[in-house]
Structure formats: structure tokens, C-alpha cells
N, C-alpha and C positions, 0 to 999 in steps of 0.2 A: 824679412817677415814683417807684415803689417797687420796687427791686431787692433781693431777699432771697436770702441764701445758705442753703440747706437745712441744712447742718451747723452753721451759726451760730445758728439758732433754737432756742428751747426748744420743747417739745411744745405748750405752751399758746399760745405766740406763733404757731406755725405754724397751729394750729387756728383762731385768731382772725383771722389775716391772709389766709389762702388762701380763695378762693372760685371760683365758676365762671368768673370773668373772668380769673383768674390764668393766665398762660402759664408752664408748667414747661418748662425747657430742660435737656436731658440731653446733655452733650458726649461724643462717642464718639471715643476715640483708639485707640492701638495701641502695642505694643512689638515692634519688628521691625528687621531690618538696613536701613540706609539708606546703604550704601557706606562707604568709608574716611574720609569727611570729616564725616559726620553721626552723631549719637548714636542709640542704639536707641529712645529716647523721643521722637524727632522728631514723630511724629503727635500725641502727647499734648500737647507743648509748642505746637503749631500749633492744636490744638483749643481749648486754654485761651486762647491769645492772641487768636484770632478772636472767641471767645465773649465774652471780657472787654472787647475793644474794641467789639463790637456792643452790649453792654449799656450802655456809656458813651454811645453814640450815640443811644439810644432817646429818643423824645419824652416830655415830661411826661405824667403821668396813667396810665401803664401799671403793672400789677402783674405782676411777672416773678419767678419762683422758680428759681434756678440750682441744679441738682443736682450732686453730686460727679461729676467727670469719670471715665469708665471708661478706664483705661489699658491694659486687655487687650481684644483683639477677635479677629476672624477673619482670621488671617494665614497660612493654609495655603500661599499662593503663595510665601512667603519662608522656609519651614522648611528648605531646603537650606543656609542660611546661619547662622553662629553667632549666638547671642544672641536669636533670634526666639522669642517666647512667643505661643502661639496657643491659642485656645479652639476646641473643636469646635462646629459649628453647633448641636448640641443644647444644649450648655452656654451658649453665647452667647444663643441665643433664649430659654433659660430665665431668664437674667439680665434680659434686656429685659422678658420677661413679668412677672416678679416686681416689677421696678422700676415698670413701668407700673401694675400692680395697686396698688402703694403710693401712687403719685401719685394714682390715682383715689380711694383711701381718704382721702387728705388733702383731697379736695374739689376737686381740679383737674379741669377738663374740657377742657383744651388742653395738648398735649404736643408739643414740638419735639425730634425726635431729630437732632442735628446731628453729622455724622461728618466727620473730616479724613482718613479712610482709606477708599479705595474698596472694600476687601475687606469691610467691614462692611455694605455696602448691601443685599445680598441678604437677609441675615437681618433687618435693620431693616425691610425692606419686608414680609417675612412677618409679623413681630410687630406692625407698625403696623396691619395689617388685623385681626389677631386682637384687639388692644386696642380698636380701633374697634368691632368687632362685639360685644365683651363689655361694654364700658362706655359705648357710645353717646358717645364723646368724639372730639374732633378730634385726630388724630395726624398730624403732619407729619414727613416724613423728608427730610433735605437733606444734601448734600455740597458743599463749596465748589468742587469740580472741575466740578460741573454748573452753577454760576452762569455768567452771561455773562462772557466773557473780558475782560480788560483790553485797552487800546489796544495795538497792535502796536509802538508806539515804546517802551512799557514792557516788554513781554514779546513777543519775536518770534513770528510765527505758527508757525514750525516748532516752537519750544520749547513753545508752548501745546499742540501735538499730541504731542510726543515727551517732554517733560521732566516727567512726572507722578510720578516716583519718584526722589528724590535729584537731580533736575536744578535748573535756575535757580529755579523757583517755590518749592520747599521750602527750598533753600539760602538764598535771599534772605529768606524769612520767618524762618528761624532766625537769620540775621545781625541781624535786627531784634529778635527776641524774646530770644535767648540767644547772643549773639556768642561768648561764652567757650566754648561747646560746639562750635563749628564749627572744624574743622581745614582752613583754607583752602589749605594747601600740598598737601593730598591732592585737592582739587577737580579735576575733569577733565571731558572731554566723552565720554559713553558713548552712542553712536548706537543708537537703537532698531531692532529688526528691521523695523519699518515703513519705515525709510529705507535699509535694507541689502538683505536677502534678498527683502523684499516690495516693494521700490521701484516695480516696474512692475505691481503688482497694482491692479486698479480697485476692487474691492468688499471684498475679504478683508483684514482687518488684526487687529493685536493690540490697540492702544490707539485705533484709529479705523477707520472703514470701515462699510459697510452691514451687513456680517457680521463679528463680532469673535470670534475663537476663545479658548477658555479657555487661560490661560498661567500657567506658573510664572515666577518673576522671572528665572531664568536664560534663559528663552526670548526675553526682550526684549534682554538683553545679558549676556554671560557674567559680568559683574561684579555682576549682580543689581540694577542701577540703570539708568536711562536718562535722557538729556537732558544739557544742557551746563551744569554747575554753575559753570564759570568766568565765566559772565555775571552771576552774582549779586553784588549789593551791598547793603549795609544800607539805602541810599536806596531801592533797588528794593523791598526788603522792607517799608519803611514805606509806600510807595505801594500795594503789593499789600494790606497790611493795611487800608488806608483803603478800597480798592476792594471786597474781599470782605466785610469787616466791615459796611460800609455797606449792602450787599445783605442780609446776615443781619439787620441791625437792621430793615430795612424788612420783611423776611419775618416776623420776630416781631411787629412791629406789625400786620401783616395778620392773623396768627393771633389777636391779641388782639381784633380787631374782627370776626372772622368770626361770622356768626349761627349759633349752635348749632342753632337751629330748622331749619336747612337740612339737618341730618343726620337722616335717617329713623330714627325710634325714640327720638329724644332728647326730654327734657323741654323745654318752652318756657322761654325765657330770662326 
């Protein structure tokens, strides 16, 4: 296995080590409010933690190139709260476009856009298709929220649905990665609108449902977060890291063995 860090390589080393079999991984974080108990950089810490754990779990023989993590993303839904830094869709898409072009120039034909923040996904989806069309490359977009959930004895079913921003999931991961940044005395349970005003709705919801409406963070809960952070422990975070990083490692492995010849318009491998 060869895991390379883009910023640690010389230009000559990158040119000689990277080829069409190399999988480039671009972690996408964010800087935004996460309630009174978690730091503004929570999403970036989690993106780094999951990617680093996944890279350690990769099988031998893979060539993987880790790009510098983007710590700013699309966080429009959190702008009512202090500390949130957000890029416009135009700016964020432009960054993904330019970085994708740079990856292609380096000789990579496989790119994984891995986000720890759901707000990045719409722009990542748009630019993944644009990069695929322009460079005939495999572009994978993924967010750990979309991975199969862990067992309910680790993370209760309600919390899997409700606690996607500042709840048990993110708080537990932060207790595993950066416990010194978590203010546990401020952790609380912030019920989501899906379990309050919309409790008897069958199809419509904010975070779940056949039809999901566009929301600002305060629509979920006035505190701007949702979920039960008091459930979180460092042990839970370690188990969640193993669960989600394991899936990400398998995904990167599948991106490495994907036949580029299956992409219409690509050169034979």
C-alpha cells in the first residue's frame, strides 16, 4: 500500500508516483456552528479523522493520494449563528472544479470527494458530473451520513434519524478525535422538528421522509442543532469511527479497482 500526502510530496515525486491507478481523496469539511458544546471546526475534525482512519485500514497494494482537507464549504443553513463561515455555491463549485482539474493534470483518473457535512453534497454532485464529463475520470461523491447506519445498540434508531447536527453522532466522534474541544457540561438533548411539530406527518420531514423540505438550522430546533448529545461517549466515538472508516476504506478500494474502460469516452486502461 502506498498512501501519499499531496502537500508532503515534491513536484518530481508526485509526477513519478501518481498514475491512472492512483485514487485521489479530497476530504470536504466545514466551519460552522455546532451548538454550545462543540467547536466550529467539528466537521473538519471529523473529515480528517474518518479519512485518516480509512487510509490506515486500506489493503496492501493500493496507491492513494490524500489532498489537503477543505475546511470551508457550503454552510448557508447555519448563517444565522455566530462563527459560521460559508462559501457561495459559485465559489465552492469553482474550488472543486479547479482542484479536480489539478488532480487530472497530475495524472489521476480516480477522485473521491468525501464530505463530513451534508450541505456540501449538492455542489459536490454538480461538480462531480462536470469533472467526469471533462476529464473522463471516475469521480465518487460520498458523505458518511449516507453510509449504512451502525447497530441500534450503538446509536439508537431515533438518534440515527434526529441527531445529524450536534447530536450523539458528531459529539461521540469528537470525544474520540479531540476530547479537549468538547464542552460536555453544555451537552443536551435538542429534539428535531421531525419529532415535535411534524411527529404525526407521514411523508413530509426535514431530515427524513419521502419529501424533505429545505431548512435553515433554526427550523430543526431553535438552538441550531438537533439530537441527544448526552448519549455520546468516547467509546461510542471509537466504535463509530471503526464503522464509518471501515466503509470508507472499502469504498476507496472499490474506486481503485473500478475499470475505467467502463466510462464511456475514457482511454483503455
